[in-house]
N, C-alpha and C positions, 0 to 999 in steps of 0.2 A: 501965532498966538502969544500973548504976553507971558504966559506961564513958561512956555518953552524957551523964550528969550532969557527969562530970569534964570531958568535951570541951567542954560548954557553958560551964563555969567557966573554961576556958583559951582565951579568944578572943584571936586575934592582933590587935594594935593597929596593924599596918602590913601592906601588901600582901606576899605571899610569891611569890618567883620560884623555880621548880625548874629546875636546870641539869643536863641529861643530858650527860655527858662520855664520848665514845666511847673504847674501849680504845686505839685508835691515837693518840689525842691525849694520853693521860695523861703521857707522857714529854716532850711537846712544848709544854705550856702555857707561855705566856710571862709574864714579869714584868708586862708591860702588861695582859695579861688579868687577872692577879690584882689589879693595882691597880684595874682596872675593878670587880672584885668588892668591893673595899674601899670604893670610891665608892658602889656600889650599896647596900651595907649601911647607909649613913647614913640611908636612908629606907625600906628594905625588909628583909624577912627573906630569907635565901638558904639553899637546901638543894641538895646534890649527889647525883645517882645516877650511878654510873660503870659502864663495861663493862670488858672485858679480853680480848677475843677473840684478838688477835695473841699475847699472852703465853701464853694457854691452848694455842693451836696449837703454839707453840714448845716448851712443856713436854711436850705429848703426843708430839711428834715425837722429842724427846730421850729420852723413856722408852719409845719404840716402842709406844705405846698407839694402836691404830687408831681413826680417826674415821669414823663412818658418817653420811651425811647423808640425810635424808628430806624431800623437797620443799624443799630448801635449808636445812633446819634440822638442827643436829647432834643425833644421838641420844645421850642422856646415860646411859651404862651406869654401873655402880658404879665401875669404875676411872676413867672420865672424870669422874664426879661428885667423886671424891676430889681430882682435880687442879683442877677448877673451884672447889671450896671453898677450896683452898689458895691459888690465884691471886687469886680475887676477894675473898674475905674476909680474906686476909692481905696478900700482897705489894702488889697494886694499890691496895687500900684505904689501906694505910699510906703508899704513895707519894704519893697525892693529899693525904691528911691532913697529911703532913709538909711538902709544898710550901706548903700554906695556912698551917700553923703557923709556917713560916719567915718569913712576912710578917706575923706578929702576929695571925692570925685564929684564934680559939678553935674547935677542931673536936672532934667526937665521931665516931669511926669506928664504923659499925654494920654487922654482917652482916644482910642482909634477913630471915634466918630468925628474928631477934629481934623483928621488928615486922610481918612479913607472914605471914598465913595463906593457904595456897595449896592448890590441888587439881591433879591430874594433867591435863595438856593432852591427851595421848593416850598412856597408859602402854604399850600394846602396841607402838606404832610408834616412840615417842620416848623411852621410858624415863623417867628422872627429870627431866622437863621440866615446869614448872608454870605455872599461870595464877593471877593474884591473886584471892583471894576477899575478903580484908579487910586493912586497914592499921591498925595501932595508932597512930592520929593523936594520941592523948592524950600519949603519950611524946614524939613529935616536937614537938608544940606546947610541951610543958614545956621541952625543950632549946632551942627557938628563943627562947622568952620569957626564958630564963636567959642568952641571949647567945651560944649555941653555933651553929655551922654543922654540921648532921648530914651525914655523908658515907656513903652507903648502897651496899653491894654488892648486886647484884640476885639475891638468893637468897630462898627462902621455906621454910616448913615446913608440911607437911600436918597435919590434925587428929590423925593417929596418930604424929606426931613425925618424919616422914621429910623430910629436907632435899631441896629441888628447885631446879633451875637455872631462872631466869626471864630472858627476853629483857629487856635493859636498857631499851630504848625502852618496852616494855610496863610495866615496873616504874615508870619515871619518870612515865608517864601516870597510873598508878593512884595513886601518891603525890600527884601534883598534884591529882587529883580528890578524894581523901580530905581533903586540907588546904585545898580550895577556893582553890588557887593562882590568882593573877591571870595568870600567864604561864608557859609551859614553853619553855625554850630548849634547842635541840640544838646543842651546841658541837662544831664540826667544824674541818677544816683549810682551809676556804675561807670567804670573806667573806659568802657567801650565794648566792642564785641570780643568775647572770650571763647577760645576753642581749646579744650583740654587744659584749662586753667591759664592759658597764655593769651596775652592781648594781641589781637590782629591789628597791625598798624595800617593796613589798607584792605579794602574789600570792594567788590563790584556787585552790581545788582544780581548777576548770575550766580556768583559765589554765595551771596546772601540767601538767594532762593534755595540753593543746595543745603545751606546750614539750617534753614527753617524746616526743610523736608526731613532732614536727619535728626532734628530735635535739638541741635546745638543752640539755635536761637529759638526761644519759646516765651510764652507768657507776655509780660509787659514790654519785653524788648522788641517784639514783632512790630507793634505800631510805631515805635521809635525809628527803626530802620526803614520801614516802609514810608514814613514821612520824609526821612532824609532822601530816599530814592526819588520820591515824587517831586522834591524841590529841585532836582538836577535839571539842567537845561543846556542849550548851546552856550548861554551866557554864564550860568552858574554851574561850573564843571565839577565842583567839589563841595560836599557837605561833610560834617564830622559829628561823631558821638563823643562827648567829653563828660568828665565827672565834676559836678558842682561841689562835691565834698572834698576836693583836693586841688592840687595845682594842675592847670590846663596848659600853661605856657611857661617854658623854662629854658633859659639859655638860647632863646631864639627858635625853639622847637615846640610844637604842640604835642600834648600827651593825650592820646585817644585813638579812635579808629577813623581814618579817612575813607569816605565812600565816594568812589569815582565811577564815571561811565567806563565801560570796558575799554573803549578806544583810548582813554587817557591814562590808563594804568600801564606803566612800563616796568618790565622786569619783575612783575609780581610772581612770587613763588608759592602762593597759596594753592 
């Protein structure tokens, strides 16, 4: 196929890191975080996928559009989808792109429906919520090679042209897989996984399960670590929890918690 030939012709000559930035962090990213991204780009390609949940919630409440949740996931009706598109593809995408551009980083804001082919996750129960079927990695590779940082809103388009809402964690993992990213980083408001006040530099799924059971990992950190674990694969062997309020990359080293499959953690002393 033509696409595969083009993809082969656009090989990335540096490792790629995909950064998933949660909606709650978009307004709080610090200058030191962006400086870390600038340092990271000296030897790596960088791509962002962002959320926007809190802003969507606020707009739905303001417009008195009801939210229905099914098994913890928002049902995306037509009125909800209209707000989701406006917030994710517009306001929040422009917010992050603008912050990066203000520090001299060339960005291209993209709505995911321009590059992601999707199908319905469960149309009867969840409405216009999608799962990723294919990512146009050729376009993303071209932008990266040309020196741009793509900033992607987690939306997709079905084969019949319908826009769908995609979970940002799922979207980031799919993009990372399609581009054969070296690492996927979940940018949060905490430095990583803490135990007894100390940062764990590495963790495995089994250790994380133990920490959840004992209550060390709780509340909002649980979906963060479970999303990181779900992103792991034979190809993507490492994900990471980092802090968007501070430095994430310093002197060639990452600051945060690496999450690896058991088989790939060597000498772990946790």
